[in-house]
N, C-alpha and C positions, 0 to 999 in steps of 0.2 A: 433683620437684616443688619448686619454687619456697619458700623460707626466708619463713615470714612476720613479720616485728619486729614482737614483742610486747615491750612495754617492763615491765620489771618495778617494784613497789609500791614505793614509797619509804617506807622504814619512818617517815620523817619524818612524813607525813601523818598517819600511825595515829597518833604522837605530840601533834599538835596536834589531832585531833579530840577525842581523849581526855581534854589539858586543857580542851577548851571545854565538855563534857559535864562537868567535875567543877565547872564552873558553873554549869549546869543547875539550876532549882529540885527536887530531889527529893533526897535522899537517896542516897549514893553506890552506882553500878550498878542501882539499883533498875528498871530496864528491860531487864535483862538482854540475852539476845542481840539487842535492837534496839540496843541501843548498840556491841554489834560489828559489826553490817551499819550502822551508821551511819558507825563508821571506817572499814569499807570503800569503803564510797561515796567518802566523801573522798578516801582514798587514790587508787581508781580513777578521779577525775574532776578530783584537786587541785585540789578547793577546799571551805571550810570551810559551804559553801551548796550541797550537793551535791542535786539531782532524782532521779527515778522513774519520769520524765514527759517525753517518750510512752515507753511499751512495747506493744511488740508481740510475739504467738505467731507462731514460723515455724513450722508444721505440714509437714513436708516427709512425701507420701505415695509409695510406690512397693508392687510386688509382688515377691514371691519363689520363685523355682524349685523351692526345697525342698517346698511345697506340694504340689508331684507326689507325695509322699511320704505324703501323707494324715496332718500334722501338725498341723493346725486344724482346731477344730471349724466353720469357716466357709466358704466359696467366696472364690476370689479375686473376683469379681466386687462381694463388699459391699466392696472396697478404693474403687471406681468410686462407687460408690452412696453412701459416705459423703464423697467429695469434692463433690457436689451436696450432703448435709446440712453441711456446712460453708458452702457457699457460702448456702445458704437460711438461713443463722442457726439452724438448731435440734440442732446438736450440742453436748453436754457443754460443749465449750473453748468454742463461743459465748458459752453461758449466764453460763460463769463468767468469762471476759474482758468481757463487756459491763459487768459489777458495779464494775468497774475502769477505766473506757474505755480498755482494752486492743484493740490492732488484732490480727486474726487474718489472719495472711498464710499461704496456703495454695500450697504448689507440687508438681507434679504431677513426680515425679522416675524414674519410671517405672512407670504405671498399667496394667494390660494390658488393664483397660478402662474406660476414661474418659469420663465422661459427654460428650455431645454438650455443644457453647458455648451454642448456641440455650437450652438448658432450665435456665440459671444463670440468677439471680434478679438482675436490673441495681441494685435496691435497693441489692443489700449491699455491689455492687460502688461505687457512689456512695458508698454513707457510709465506703469506707475497707478494708475487706474484699477481697480480691480471690484469684484465683486465677493463679499465674500457668502454662504448659505448658514446661517446661525438660526433658523426659525424653531421660535417657542413650539407653535402650531400652526396652522393653517388660517392664520383669520381668529379674532376672538370672538365672541358668542355676542348674541342679540343682544344690548343690556335693555331692550325695555323689555324683557322676559327673564331679566335674571342677570348677574356678575358678568361685565365682560371678559373676565380672566379671574382666576381665581388666586387666594392671595399667593401662593406658591410660583405662579406662573410672571407676577407681577415683580418678585424676588429676584424670580432668573431671568428676563429679561433686562432690569437694572443691573446685572452680573454679567450681564455678557456684553452689553454695554462699558462697563466697565475693564472688560477683558478688552475688549478692542483698542481700547486705548492703551492696556499696557502690555498687548503683544504688536499689534499694527503701528502706533504712531512713537510712542514713547524711545523704541530704538532706533528712529529715524529722526531723533532730535528735534520734533514738533513742536513750535514756538504757540503758534495759533491754531485754534480747532475749530470750525465753525459748525453750528447744525443742520442739517436741513433735513427732511423729508418728504416722503409720497407714500399716499394710501386712501384710497378711495372711501370716501362716509369719514376722514378722520378732520373735516371739521366740524363735523358735527358732536365727534368723541370732543375733540380741544372747547367748543362752545359750553359743553354742561362741566367738563372741568373749570371753564374760566367762569361760569357760573358758581360752581360750586366753593372754589377758590378766592373770590373776590368779592363774594355776596352779591352781587348784580342780576338783576332779573335776565331769565331766559333771552327772551328778545332782545334786552340792550347789548347783548355778546353773541346774537348768532346772527351773522352773513348769510350769502348767498353759493358760498363757496363756489362750484366749478360751473356757477352760471343759472341756478334757481332762477321761477318768475316767479311773480306776487302769491300765486297758491302755493310753489314748491316752496316757498320760502315760510307761509303762514305752517305748512305741512310739517316742515322740520322744527319749529319753534316747538309744536304740539307734542312732537315724539320725544327731545328732548325735556320737557317740563313733566310729562305725563313717567317718562322714567328717573328724574330725580324724586317724584313724588312717590314712586314705586321703592328708591333703593334708601331716601331719604327723608320722612315723610314728617322729620320735626327741622327740617331745612339746613339750610349750608352753617349753622353756627358750630362750631370747634372740630369740624371734620379734619378727621387722621390724612396726611396727603398718600397713604398706602389704599385708605379705604378708598376714598373718592379716585385712584387708579384701576383701583381693582374693581370697582362699580360700574367705571364708564370710560375708560381709557382706552389705550392701543398698544399694541405690543410696539413699534416704533418710538412711540411716546416715552413710555417707559425704558427701551433701550436708549433714548438721548437723554433722559435724569440720570442713567448709567454714565455715560461718554459727560456729562459736563462734572459728576461728581467727582471722576480720577483725573480727570483732565487738569481740574482747581486742586487736584490732591500733589498733582506734578509741577503745577507751578505755569501751565498752559494760559493763555488766555481763552473765552468761551464769547464767542461770537454768536448771539442769537439772531437768527432768521428771522420768520415773521410769526405770524399768530399761534400757529401749533407748534414750531419750536420754542416761541415764549411760553407757552403753558409749561412744557418740559421745564424751563429753564426755573420757574415758578414753583412746580415741584421739586426740583431738586432742593431752591432756597428754601421752602419751607420743612425739608429733610435736616438741610446743614444751610446754615444762616450765612455762613463765612463765603460763601459761594458767590455772596452777591459782588464780594468786591474784585472779582474773576471775569465777570461778566461785561459787554460790550453790545449794547443793542443796537444793529445795524439798519434797522429803519422801520418806517411805522407804517404797514400794509391797509389795506382799503378794509380788511373784514373787522365791523367793530370792536369786537372784543380784544383786538391786539392793544387798544389804547391802555384800556382798562389793566392789562395784565401788565402791560408796562409801568404803570400809574401804580401797579400793586408792588413791583420789583423796584419803583423810585428811580429807572433808568430812563435817559433821555436818547430816542434814537438819533441816529448821527444823517439819515436819508429819508425823505417822504417825498417818495416819486409816485405814488399811486399803485403801487405794485399789490398783487394778490399771487401770484405763483406759489409759490412756495419752491420745494426742491435745495433751499440754501441762496439761492440766487440773488436775494439780497444782502447776503451777508458775503457771498464772492463780490458784492461791488464795494462794502464795506473793506476789504481787506487789503485794498492800497491804500485806504489813509490809513491805518494802523502800520505798514510799512513805510508811508512817506514821514510818521509818528516817529519810528523808529529811527529811520536815516536820519529826522534832522538833531536827534541825541546824541546820535554818533559823528557827524560827518559835517553839521553846520558850527564855521569858525566861529570863537570867542571875538569881543572888541581888540583885546589885549593880542591872542592873534595872527588878527589880521591886519594889527594898525589900523582901526577906526577911531575915532573920538567917542566916548560915550557921551548921551546928554549931561547939559551941565545943571539941569534944576528939576 
């Protein structure tokens, strides 16, 4: 896989942003983490007048062969049905993205039962949301019995993610890219990856996904444990990111790795959504460590593995709302915070320009 050139953030831009914030008409530090976001935006965009528009949520969708093991409460047909829901504007991500005028770009990375193109709502396509069919294969293989994908497929999926940014987002001047996903079975894949990447026990990073009962959760844990024992009998020590992705990953997770890498290379903010997109973010950071400075953790979901992944990334989430939907829904809620942070840097008056006296000691 070709190396992605991601520039390290310049500490001088953080300093310059902090000095500007100190002159704004408010007590020092009064806007808390909004000021941290403002400094990060300034450093990423290398300007004291940053912007968080346009913003796009890239929702990558794929199916997982591991679903054959009964690890989900929903059938695989739901992935394709949800693609149609995204395109018709009826999913949670569509509703939440609309409130910040954020575009939703859906990418079929390997859906087993994709919707027929003729039933998609043309008005949504004209409005800016669209569906790209860039499938690597109709879902991954069942990683309980063999690798989820080949090394070539993993690299191809990452390349597709990079191409989506280069061809669909860069020309539109996108400043903020949020990572979303959809795929029956993908919390199982993400839990397996989280265990490998963080060294945590499988049961500590595995949740109930789409709503498994106790017996279903125990079965899911056992399937993941058996799979990891098969692929990595030596344990999670020093496992190369692409090897983990090839063994137990998903095409949508690999695609999001590419989206994150290319977005950062083009100095875009990368907003991580929930558990699955954060696993993609961790994989991408393990491949290119400078990416971390471009990342924002939108929220912490109730999936138990999410907190472990955020700790591995050393990122503090902006929100904690007890969510576990995915799709980029938490990221969509965080985008207005980024917009607010950018607007503060550009529009808020200084003590001097407003004629307001500064503190005296």
